[in-house]
C-alpha positions in Angstrom: -17.0 20.9 -25.8 -15.9 17.8 -27.6 -13.4 19.7 -29.7 -12.0 21.1 -26.5 -11.6 17.6 -25.1 -9.7 16.6 -28.3 -7.3 19.6 -28.0 -6.7 19.0 -24.3 -5.9 15.3 -25.0 -3.5 16.4 -27.8 -1.6 19.0 -25.9 -1.3 17.1 -22.6 -0.1 14.0 -24.4 2.4 15.9 -26.5 4.0 17.6 -23.5 3.9 14.4 -21.5 5.5 12.3 -24.2 8.4 14.8 -24.7 9.2 14.7 -21.0 8.2 11.0 -20.4 5.6 12.1 -17.8 2.4 10.7 -19.4 0.4 13.9 -19.5 -1.8 13.3 -16.5 0.0 16.1 -14.5 -1.5 18.6 -17.0 -4.8 16.9 -17.7 -5.9 16.6 -14.1 -5.6 20.4 -13.2 -7.1 21.4 -16.5 -10.2 19.3 -15.9 -10.4 20.6 -12.3 -10.3 24.2 -13.6 -13.0 23.5 -16.3 -15.2 21.7 -13.8 -15.1 24.7 -11.4 -15.7 27.4 -14.0 -17.9 26.0 -16.8 -21.3 24.4 -16.6 -20.6 22.1 -19.6 -18.0 20.3 -17.4 -20.2 20.0 -14.3 -19.8 16.2 -14.6 -16.3 16.5 -13.3 -15.4 15.0 -9.9 -12.0 14.1 -8.4 -12.6 10.3 -8.9 -13.8 10.8 -12.5 -10.8 13.0 -13.4 -8.4 10.4 -12.1 -10.2 7.6 -14.0 -10.2 9.6 -17.2 -6.6 10.6 -16.8 -5.4 7.0 -16.4 -7.5 5.7 -19.4 -6.1 8.5 -21.6 -2.6 7.7 -20.5 -3.0 4.2 -21.9 -3.2 5.7 -25.4 -0.6 8.4 -24.8 1.8 5.7 -23.5 0.9 3.3 -26.3 1.6 5.7 -29.2 4.7 7.1 -27.5 6.1 3.6 -26.6 5.6 2.3 -30.1 7.4 5.2 -31.6 10.3 5.1 -29.1 10.7 1.3 -29.6 10.9 1.7 -33.3 13.9 3.8 -32.8 15.4 1.5 -30.1 15.3 4.0 -27.2 13.4 1.9 -24.7 15.4 -0.1 -22.2 12.9 -3.0 -21.9 14.9 -4.8 -19.2 14.8 -1.8 -16.8 11.2 -1.2 -17.9 10.0 -4.7 -17.1 11.5 -4.4 -13.6 9.7 -1.1 -13.1 6.4 -2.8 -14.2 6.9 -5.5 -11.5 6.5 -2.7 -8.9 4.3 -0.1 -10.6 1.5 -2.5 -11.6 0.7 -3.7 -8.0 1.4 -0.2 -6.7 -1.0 1.4 -9.3 -3.8 -1.1 -8.3 -3.2 -0.3 -4.6 -3.2 3.5 -5.2 -6.4 3.3 -7.3 -8.1 1.4 -4.6 -6.9 3.9 -2.0 -8.3 6.8 -4.1 -11.9 6.2 -2.9 -11.0 6.6 0.7 -8.7 9.6 0.8 -8.9 13.3 0.1 -6.0 14.0 -2.2 -5.3 17.6 -1.2 -2.8 16.6 1.5 -1.0 14.3 -0.9 -1.0 17.0 -3.6 0.7 19.4 -1.3 3.4 16.9 -0.3 3.9 15.7 -3.8 4.2 19.3 -5.1 7.0 20.0 -2.7 8.7 16.7 -3.7 8.5 17.8 -7.4 10.2 21.1 -6.8 12.9 19.4 -4.7 13.5 16.9 -7.4 13.9 19.7 -10.0 16.5 21.3 -7.8 18.5 18.1 -7.7 19.2 18.5 -11.4 21.6 21.4 -10.5 23.9 19.0 -8.6 27.0 18.1 -10.6 26.4 14.9 -12.5 28.5 11.8 -12.4 30.4 11.1 -15.6 28.8 8.8 -18.3 29.1 5.2 -17.4 29.5 5.9 -13.6 26.4 4.5 -11.7 25.5 5.1 -8.1 25.2 1.3 -7.7 28.1 -1.1 -8.2 26.0 -4.3 -8.2 22.7 -5.3 -9.8 21.5 -5.5 -13.4 24.2 -4.4 -15.8 22.7 -2.5 -18.8 24.2 -1.3 -22.0 22.2 0.9 -24.5 23.3 2.6 -27.8 21.6 5.8 -28.8 22.7 7.8 -31.9 25.9 5.7 -32.1 27.0 6.4 -28.5 27.1 3.5 -25.9 25.8 4.1 -22.4 26.4 1.7 -19.5 24.6 1.7 -16.1 23.5 -0.6 -13.3 20.3 -1.1 -11.2 19.7 -3.5 -8.3 16.3 -5.2 -8.7 15.0 -4.3 -5.3 15.8 -0.6 -5.9 13.7 -0.6 -9.1 10.9 -2.6 -7.5 10.5 -0.4 -4.4 10.8 2.8 -6.4 8.3 1.8 -9.0 5.8 0.5 -6.4 5.8 3.8 -4.6 5.5 5.8 -7.9 2.8 3.5 -9.1 0.8 4.0 -5.9 1.0 7.8 -6.3 0.0 7.4 -9.9 -3.1 5.4 -9.1 -4.0 7.7 -6.2 -3.6 11.0 -7.9 -3.9 10.1 -11.6 -0.8 12.1 -12.6 1.3 9.3 -14.0 4.5 7.9 -12.5 7.0 9.6 -14.9 7.2 12.7 -12.9 9.3 10.8 -10.3 10.5 7.9 -12.4 12.3 9.9 -15.1 14.3 12.1 -12.6 15.2 8.9 -10.7 16.5 7.2 -13.8 18.5 10.2 -14.7 19.9 11.1 -11.3 20.3 7.7 -9.6 21.0 5.5 -12.5 22.8 8.0 -14.7 20.6 7.0 -17.7 20.6 9.5 -20.6 17.4 11.6 -20.7 16.3 10.2 -24.1 16.4 6.6 -22.8 14.8 7.6 -19.5 11.8 9.4 -21.1 11.3 6.5 -23.6 11.5 3.8 -20.9 9.1 5.9 -18.8 6.5 6.0 -21.5 6.9 2.2 -22.0 6.2 1.7 -18.3 3.3 4.2 -18.2 1.5 2.4 -21.0 1.3 -1.0 -19.1 0.9 0.5 -15.6 -2.0 2.7 -16.8 -3.9 -0.4 -18.1 -4.1 -2.0 -14.6 -4.6 1.3 -12.7 -7.4 2.4 -15.1 -9.0 -1.1 -14.9 -9.3 -0.7 -11.2 -11.0 2.7 -11.6 -13.4 1.2 -14.3 -14.4 -1.5 -11.8 -15.0 1.1 -9.2 -17.2 3.1 -11.6 -15.0 6.2 -11.8 -14.7 6.3 -15.6 -17.3 8.3 -17.5 -17.0 6.7 -21.0 -19.3 9.3 -22.7 -16.6 11.9 -22.1 -13.5 9.8 -21.8 -13.7 8.6 -25.4 -13.4 12.2 -26.7 -9.9 12.6 -25.2 -8.4 9.4 -26.6 -7.9 10.5 -30.3 -6.0 13.6 -29.3 -4.0 11.7 -26.7 -2.9 9.1 -29.3 -1.9 11.7 -31.8 -0.2 13.8 -29.1 1.9 10.9 -27.8 3.2 10.2 -31.3 4.1 13.8 -32.0 5.7 14.1 -28.6 8.0 11.1 -29.3 8.9 12.7 -32.7 9.8 16.0 -31.0 11.9 14.2 -28.3 14.0 12.4 -30.9 15.0 15.8 -32.4 16.0 17.5 -29.2 19.4 17.4 -27.6 19.6 15.4 -24.3 20.4 18.6 -22.3 17.4 20.4 -23.8 15.1 17.5 -22.8 16.6 17.7 -19.2 16.1 21.5 -19.0 12.5 21.1 -20.3 11.9 18.4 -17.7 13.4 20.6 -14.9 11.1 23.5 -15.8 8.0 21.2 -16.1 8.7 19.7 -12.7 8.7 23.1 -11.1 5.4 24.1 -12.8 3.9 20.7 -11.7 5.1 21.2 -8.2 3.6 24.7 -8.0 0.3 23.4 -9.4 0.1 20.5 -6.9 0.9 22.8 -4.0 -1.8 25.3 -5.1 -4.2 22.4 -5.4 -3.3 21.1 -1.9 -3.6 24.5 -0.3 -6.9 25.1 -2.1 
């Protein structure tokens, strides 16, 4: 069982790091499935799963963020604005988790994920053309190419607060909405969006998981076995991402969002 936990942590973190999603969107359904079908995972509960997912995402986000920052792919300015909203949002969502059944939220969120994936088929604005004409002016160089974009503070704060709340409530990480928002709204290249997302997920997961720890939702005797695989998977995922073309990363994200949406809808209907 402990080897299975290590492998689950490795695979979920690797996939999550490549797409900038954090891995919780895969870890949560896997644990739900194991809890329903195997006696060795009879300790699994919805609250325990969310707590484990958020703790594991700390280490996925840390290893990924360190790797991405070494290669100057994280936009820390945008990332810090997102943290201003995602940290209080994550604490609020974690607190709400103990009062709500998440099936209805899962159904709604799954539909949103599929809708977001379809938005990627809309013709994109040219590089350097942002939806917003005012706000923070950002410039980032990746592989010798300069990218420019803008973001008003209030847009980043409100967006990240809502995403953080969903992350704390469902334990799936905020990257599944934040990455598409950065790509589609702000015209940020996929490589920068995924890297900045993992930077945000690292810090947001600390506060969200701390809330779940205080509420007694984290089973440390099992959680600790996921962490080594998650740390290794996050590092490998960042390595894979750097070697993929931006369009490949975007297509991978599009397919993953559809699969996530189907899984969430299935969970909500179940």
